[in-house]
C-alpha positions, -999 to +999 in steps of 0.1 A: -043-207-133-016-235-140-028-268-137-012-296-114+016-302-144+024-269-149+030-259-112+050-294-107+069-279-138+074-248-122+089-261-086+109-282-105+119-252-129+132-238-099+145-260-075+172-283-082+160-306-056+126-302-067+132-316-101+158-346-089+126-361-068+099-356-094+131-370-123+141-394-102+113-423-116+129-416-148+161-428-143+155-450-116+121-470-120+131-496-098+147-477-072+130-456-052+142-423-043+156-421-010+162-384+003+192-372+027+212-344+038+239-351+016+210-349-017+193-311-002+231-302+003+248-310-027+211-300-049+215-266-029+252-262-037+251-269-075+219-244-079+240-216-059+263-225-084+244-217-114+228-184-096+260-172-097+264-174-053+296-202-058+322-197-086+342-230-082+336-261-057+348-290-043+324-315-027+337-345-008+312-373-001+314-411+005+308-436-025+273-450-027+259-416-019+243-406-058+269-379-065+275-389-103+235-388-110+230-355-087+259-337-108+268-352-140+230-361-147+206-339-131+222-309-131+233-304-166+197-312-180+183-287-153+202-258-163+192-262-196+159-258-191+163-222-186+201-218-202+204-244-231+229-220-249+254-231-213+283-256-223+295-283-199+326-306-197+329-336-180+354-360-171+367-389-146+389-415-138+372-441-161+358-428-194+335-455-196+317-442-161+321-406-174+301-418-212+279-439-189+264-401-174+261-388-204+239-412-218+218-410-187+216-370-190+208-377-229+175-399-222+164-379-193+161-349-215+146-373-244+124-387-221+086-375-221+086-364-188+108-339-196+098-331-233+060-325-217+072-298-193+105-285-215+109-298-249+098-263-265+125-250-250+154-265-272+157-296-290+189-317-292+206-318-324+208-349-346+236-348-360+258-345-328+235-373-306+263-395-296+272-413-265+301-387-253+293-352-269+254-340-277+243-307-285+214-288-285+195-260-307+208-231-287+241-240-291+245-259-254+266-289-252+278-319-233+316-332-240+329-362-226+364-354-222+394-384-217+413-376-188+440-395-213+437-368-241+439-333-239+409-313-258+403-279-280+367-278-262+358-250-234+328-250-215+312-228-191+309-257-166+338-276-163+338-304-141+359-341-127+338-367-111+358-387-095+398-380-103+415-405-087+408-443-082+415-462-051+442-481-066+458-443-085+457-426-057+487-450-035+507-441-065+522-407-063+533-404-101+494-410-107+480-394-083+507-363-092+495-368-130+460-367-120+466-333-105+487-311-131+462-328-159+434-306-139+456-278-130+477-277-164+448-287-191+411-292-177+412-263-153+419-241-181+394-248-203+366-224-190+348-202-218+353-173-196+386-171-170+361-146-149+328-160-148+336-202-158+325-225-129+349-254-118+338-286-101+354-314-082+331-345-067+353-371-052+359-393-020+392-385-004+415-405-010+454-391+000+465-361+020+479-353-023+450-357-040+435-336-063+409-318-034+440-318-012+462-292-037+430-272-047+427-265-011+462-258-004+457-237-037+426-217-028+398-203-050+376-235-045+342-239-020+349-268+001+314-292+006+323-322+027+299-348+037+315-370+059+295-406+065+294-401+101+291-366+117+321-353+136+310-321+154+347-309+160+349-308+116+314-297+111+314-280+075+298-243+070+295-228+034+294-191+021+261-197+011+248-200+051+248-238+050+258-259+079+261-294+083+226-302+104+240-334+122+241-327+158+254-361+175+292-371+166+286-407+145+251-395+132+247-405+102+250-388+062+220-414+048+202-435+076+177-446+055+201-462+028+235-468+043+229-479+078+255-481+109+264-516+108+265-514+066+294-487+078+310-509+104+311-536+077+330-515+056+350-505+082+366-537+089+366-546+050+381-512+039+403-509+075+408-477+093+430-457+069+410-463+039+379-455+057+386-421+068+393-410+040+369-424+015+337-426+043+349-398+064+366-373+041+396-375+064+429-387+047+457-390+068+489-405+065+488-447+069+495-479+055+522-498+057+543-472+034+537-447+066+549-472+092+580-481+070+585-442+068+587-443+108+604-464+110+634-455+090+631-419+106+637-435+145+664-458+127+678-426+118+684-409+149+690-444+170+722-442+189+721-468+212+748-501+208+733-532+197+699-551+210+682-580+203+647-583+198+635-621+191+600-608+175+583-631+201+561-596+211+554-594+179+586-568+172+605-564+145+636-579+159+672-566+148+670-543+121+698-524+110+708-484+110+711-471+080+745-463+083+753-503+090+773-491+123+742-495+149+715-523+149+686-511+170+655-533+185+622-523+177 
């Protein structure tokens, strides 16, 4: 008969969410585990990948919702319980963030909690036990791949956690560079193109960010988790999951991220950035978009000279692109 420790270990082995709940104090001893809709959803979809029910996955989730811990730390450590032979490649727009999560994953595996339960299944190799790379005795490895460099490594799971920074996403050149890096390099590094898995996890930053590009191309399941529920955009996926929230504005993680917190963020970020980063609904916005609308308007303006003194907040006299017709805007 299983004793209590064996029973808990078996429950954690079977379910990623249970593994996260039990292992959380190992990594965050001063921060109590707070469950949420998104925690269940992310764990269920990552487990579905492991079980072969999902091939490639995009997760759009707001910042500050434990996405990196779930995806880059707990998930590979959990998969290695049953499949220590699997090989993992991880990347991020900032290499130090990817290295941070590599260290966390290694510490979790080396912890007394993990070793008491599953330490007999494999061991980490001393000669390949570094910050950005570690291997185990069953030929599995976890490697950090810098976005600034190519790699000769291949993996069964290829993951990017935040392919863009907020500032980089505003630059078309940098945004395209990240998209081309994924499509032309990283996404080709799966061990077996027929069964390998690719995962992109990010907050939305622009319509043409990596998520936007991949959705246009197809081949990825989308798990979209806005901070505030929008019934007309309810996300449902192929594994039978559907966002369980019912009321418009219902929060994703109310026990941790409250309505007043989001209101403050709206004021700080502005509606454009909040819509992308927290609602996963990027839309044309900001001064660049306003300028584009202005140019389009001026290009079709055919009336004669008019004057606007700006007293009502207008732009005043603006010259038509042809130079022939000033327009009051």
